[in-house]
N, C-alpha and C positions, 0 to 999 in steps of 0.2 A: 263436819260432811262424817257422813254415816256411811260408809263402803264395806260391801260384803266381798268374796271370792268367788268369780265363778265355781260351778262344780263338776262335777263330770258327768253325772246326768245329764238327762235330756226336761233340765228342770227353769227354763226363761221362758214366761212367757210373749211377744207381741199384740198386743192389741189392737187393732186399728175400725175405726167406727167406717164404716162401709159409706163414699158417697155425704159426705156427713153433713155440709149445708141445706143439698138438696135433700138429702134424708129427712131434716127436721122441719122439710115446708112440704115433702108430701105425707109425713107423719102429723102432721098439725091443718094438713086442708085431703080431707079424704076424697074430691076428683083431681086429685093429683097423681094421685099410686095409679103404677102400671104406665104411665103419662110421661116424654121424653121433656124432662127440666131443669129448663138454665133459672141458675141465681142470676142474676147483674143483667142490665142491661146493655152499653156500652162496651163493657167487659165482662166476659163470659169469669166469674168471680167461682163458682161452681156448678156441675153438670150431674142429671140422674142418670144411671148408668144407661135407661135407654136415651137419653139423648146421644153420653158415651158409643155406645153400638153405631152412633147416624158420624161420628168423626169430628163430636165434639170436644175441646179439650181447653184446659184454661191456659195461659191470658186472653183468649182468640180474641178478637172484635168481634161483637154483638153481628155487625153484618154478617160475617162470615160463616158464623154459626147456627143464625136464621137464615142466609142459603143454604146450608145444609143439611138442614131440619127444619123445614118451614111448618111445621106443625108444636113444635117445644112450646111447652106456655114458658114465659119469660114473668123472674117473681121480682122481688128488689127483695136484698138483705135483707134481712134482722138479725143481726149480732147479738143483743141483748137475746135473743131463744136461743142462738146456738150456744152462748154460755151458760147460759142457764140447763140448759141439754147436756154440755161438757160439766161442767160441775155437779150433777147426779151422776154420772157415766164413773168419773170419776172417785166419791163413794165408795161406788160397788168396788172399783179395784180397791181403794185401802180397807176398804172389813174384808177384800180377800186375802193378801198380807203383807204389811206393813212397807214390803220393798220392792216403791212402786219408782218410776223414773220416767216424767212424765217428758216428751218430746215435744206435744203441739195440742193444740187443744183437742185434738179428737183421735193420738195416738199415746201409747206409753210402753214399760219393759215394767213386765212384773215375774221379780225369782219368787218361786213359790220352795224351795226344796228346801229342805227341816221341816216337809208340813206333813209328813206324808199321812202319821198316826193320828193327825186331824183334820184333815182333808180331802186324805185319798191320794190316789198316784197326779202329776202335773196333767194327767191330759182326762182325769174326773173337773180336776180343778176348771179347769179352761170349759170343758163342757158345761160344766154349772154358773160361769161367770157371762157368757152364752145367753143363757136361758134369764138370766136375773138383767138383763140388760137389755132384754128384750119383750121380759114382763113389766121391768118397773120403768122403764124410762123408752119404749117402745120405738127400738131402732136397733138395727143391723148391726153386726160386726164379725167382724173377723181376727183369727187367732192364729199364731202361728203360735207351735212349739218344740226350745231343741235347747241345747247343750250351747249355745257363744247367741249374743244377739245379733249378730248379724245370721246367720240362718234360721232364727228367731227371726227375721224379719223378712227374709226374701220368704218360708214357709204364709206366713199372710199374705206376701205378695200373691204367691202361686195358689191359696185356696178364696182366693173374693171371687167376687162380696156371698159374705155373708156364708162363710166356711170354717172349717176348722182341718189343722195341717199338723201332724205328727212329723217330727225329725228323730228316727232314733238314733243315739248316736253312731250304730256301728253301717244305720247306709248313709251316713251323710254323703259321703264323696258318689253312692250314687244320684243322689237326689241332685247336689249339685250339681255336680261336675257336664254332664250333658242342655243345662243353662247359656245361655245368650252370654255373651262379654256383660251388656249390659244390666246383669241380673248381680250383677259388683257394686257393691259399696261404692258413691263417688262417678259411677262410670256414665257417663251425659255424651252429646251427639257427640262433641268435638275426640274426648277420649275413645269414642267408639269406633272414628273413623281415623285415629291412630295405629291401633289395634288389628283392623280389619286390611288396612295397607299391609299391615306383619302379615298378613293372611291368619290372623287369631280370632274365630267364632264364634267356639264357646269359652264357659271355665274351663274347662278339659284342655284347652290352646291356651290358656291361660297358664295352668296348673304346669305344665311342660314345659314352658319356656321361661332358661335362669333368669336369676333376679338382676342378673347387670345386664343382660339385653334389655327389660322392662324399665329397668332405671333408666337408662341409654334414651330411649322415646320420650321415658314417661318424666322423668324427674326422679332425685333420689326418694320425696312424697312417695309421691303416687306410685312407683314402682316397686316400692317398698311395698308399700301398703294392699295392691291392688295380691302380686305375689306370696303376701301373707294370708286375705282373705281365700285366695284360691286352692291354697293348701291346707281350710281348713283351719285356719290359727289364729282368735281371734281372744285373747284373754280379757277385754274388755269387763268388767262387773256391770252390777246394774243400780248404780249409786242414786242415795238418798238424801236431800233436803241439800243437796245444793241449788245455791241460790242462784237465782240467772242473772247473768255478768252481764246483758244490756237489754237494754229494752227499746223498743222497732215499732214501725209500720212499715208500711209500702203501697204503695198503689201502682196499677197497671195500668194505661193511658192511653193503651189501644195505638194503630199508626192515625197518619196524618201529621198536622200540624200543630202545635201548639206554641202559640204566643207566653210573653215572655210573664203576662197577668194571670194566665191558667197555670204555667210550673208556679208561680207565687202564691197561686189561692190555693194548690194541691199541697205544697208547703206548708202555710199556716193550717191546714188543717189537722197535716200528719203531725206536727210540732204541739201542738193543742192536744192531739189523745196523746201522745207518749207522754208530755210534760203530767198532764191530768195520771194518767197511769203512774210517776215516778213518787208523787203526791201523794195520791194512796198507799202505796207500798211501801212511804216514808224511805224513799230510797233519794238520793243527790251521785252528780255526777259532774267528772270536768270534758270526757271527750266526747263530740259527736262528729257522728261518722254520715258522708251522705254516699248514698248506694247510686248508681242508672245503668238502665240496662239501651243502646241503641239498639235502631231501627235493622243492622246489621249483626246483631245477635251479640256484640261486647261489650264489654262493660268495663266501668269505673265506680273505683272509688276514693273520696278524696276523705279527710279530718282532720280538725281544731282539736286541740288540749286550750280550756278556759284556763283561766289562773289559777282560780278556784270553785270548788263542788257547787252545784249550783239543782235547782229545779223548780226555777223560774223558764218564763215559758217566750218572753221576752229579748231575755239569754239567748237561751240554745236558738229564737226564729234567729238570732241577729247573726249566730255563726253560721248555721246552715243556709240560710239567705251569700252571705258571703262564699262559702263555696260555692255555690249556686251558679254565686255570679264567676266562680273560677273555672266550672266547666262550661258555662255558654260558649266559646268555641266550637270544642266535640260533638256537641248539642246542635246546632247548624248548621258544622259538617254532617252528621251520623244520623242527625231525627232521634226521637228520645222516646221509649217506651214502658219504663217503669222510672218511679222517680221511689226511694225509703230512706228515711231514715233514724239512727239508732243514737243511744242512749251510752256513754260501757265510761272504762274507769269510777265505779264506784267508788263510795265511803266503805269500806271493808271494818268488820268489826274485833280483828285483828292488832289493829294498826291505827295511831291516832288520827284525828279525825281533818283532814285537811279544811282550810277557812272555810266556811259557809255562810251565804248571805242566809240567815234565818228566823228574815221578816220577808214573808213572803210577799209580792208585789198585789196589792186593795183587790184588783180587777182578775188573776188567779183568782186569789180567796174565793168573790162573789159568783164568779162564774161556775169555778168551782161547787159553787152553793146549789143554786139555781137547778145544774144538771143534775146534783144528787137529788134533788126535790120534785123535780117535773122532768127529767129526764134527759138523758145526753143531745136533743138536738133543738130543745126549748129555747135553747141561746145561743146566736154565733154573732162572727168579725162581721164586721163591715163588708171586709174584702170577699169574703166570701155571701151575699146575698145575690138571691135569684142564680144560683147556680148551685147544681146537682151533687147530693155528700160525692162526699171521696167513698172511693167501697178501699179501708182498706181492712187486711186480714185479722186480726183480734189472737193476742196470745189463750197457754193457760194464764191464771189470778198471778199476777206478782208479786 
């Protein structure tokens, strides 16, 4: 791992593509530009800013989204196009600075400290980066510039869409403290409700609250974390060369009844895609994780560790099915709106390999070969025939 320490000046950029999937669709089809676009039919995978202005959000059900925005144009996802656009944008990031930490398919942190003599100020570098993405990839991107990763990410959020915002070190408090508590990294609906119940509505309110009180309300980790961010403490550096610790995928199911066969079909597709990515990345793992979100917005995570590392679709699918079977009472009781899987506990280069079945299953090899040649949907499993393809969210190349 290659790690650089954070600098006291505002040299960290958070670059975030705007409404990425929808923007790619509008770029590739000029008739969609300026119009509300929804990516995904049964469940909203992404929405253009025109659709977001009408209240459309992810992962909202398609029926609700169309009720809010009847004139929206619904398009099916084209994940290959999104991955291709992402790779082009990340090539620009890496041409800008060698210190790039990818967060997802459409955002990254960049440290441009030390490039002043070669490339100008961080603000000038950010302006040039935005122009290159617009000219070469034809997509809008927002960039926040600040002294820390947290502030840079907040700045890009404030500057959206298609904007640029610098937070000078001397103005950090004035910028951050008036913002609502939701601006703090990790604050969702549940934490927001807890903070509001205590009379805390802005970041300044959190900063004025003693850390022990926050720890008592939120727990030791979350309380200390929010106290540090509100006090402008975020020492995390931009990290380069960190390999993904897990490979996973998830699918929003929407509300409504989902049969055992429906859930199994989703599990098969998710496992197929995850293990194919593992084989392409030459990764093998031992621990299989199943993530569920229920209709009452609660979540559950279940995991199983195999006796040896593997990238076999059948082995990992078997573990996923066992975990899903154990979770069925909760699904029956609460309903389910999202299912996801991940494989972790990979072989590490700095320790001896765990026992690994190095004879890939013939079916895995055959399907990988056909999909590489003819496309990801050219061959499928019998259990998936007649079903809509799962809308799984791709990550960066592994």
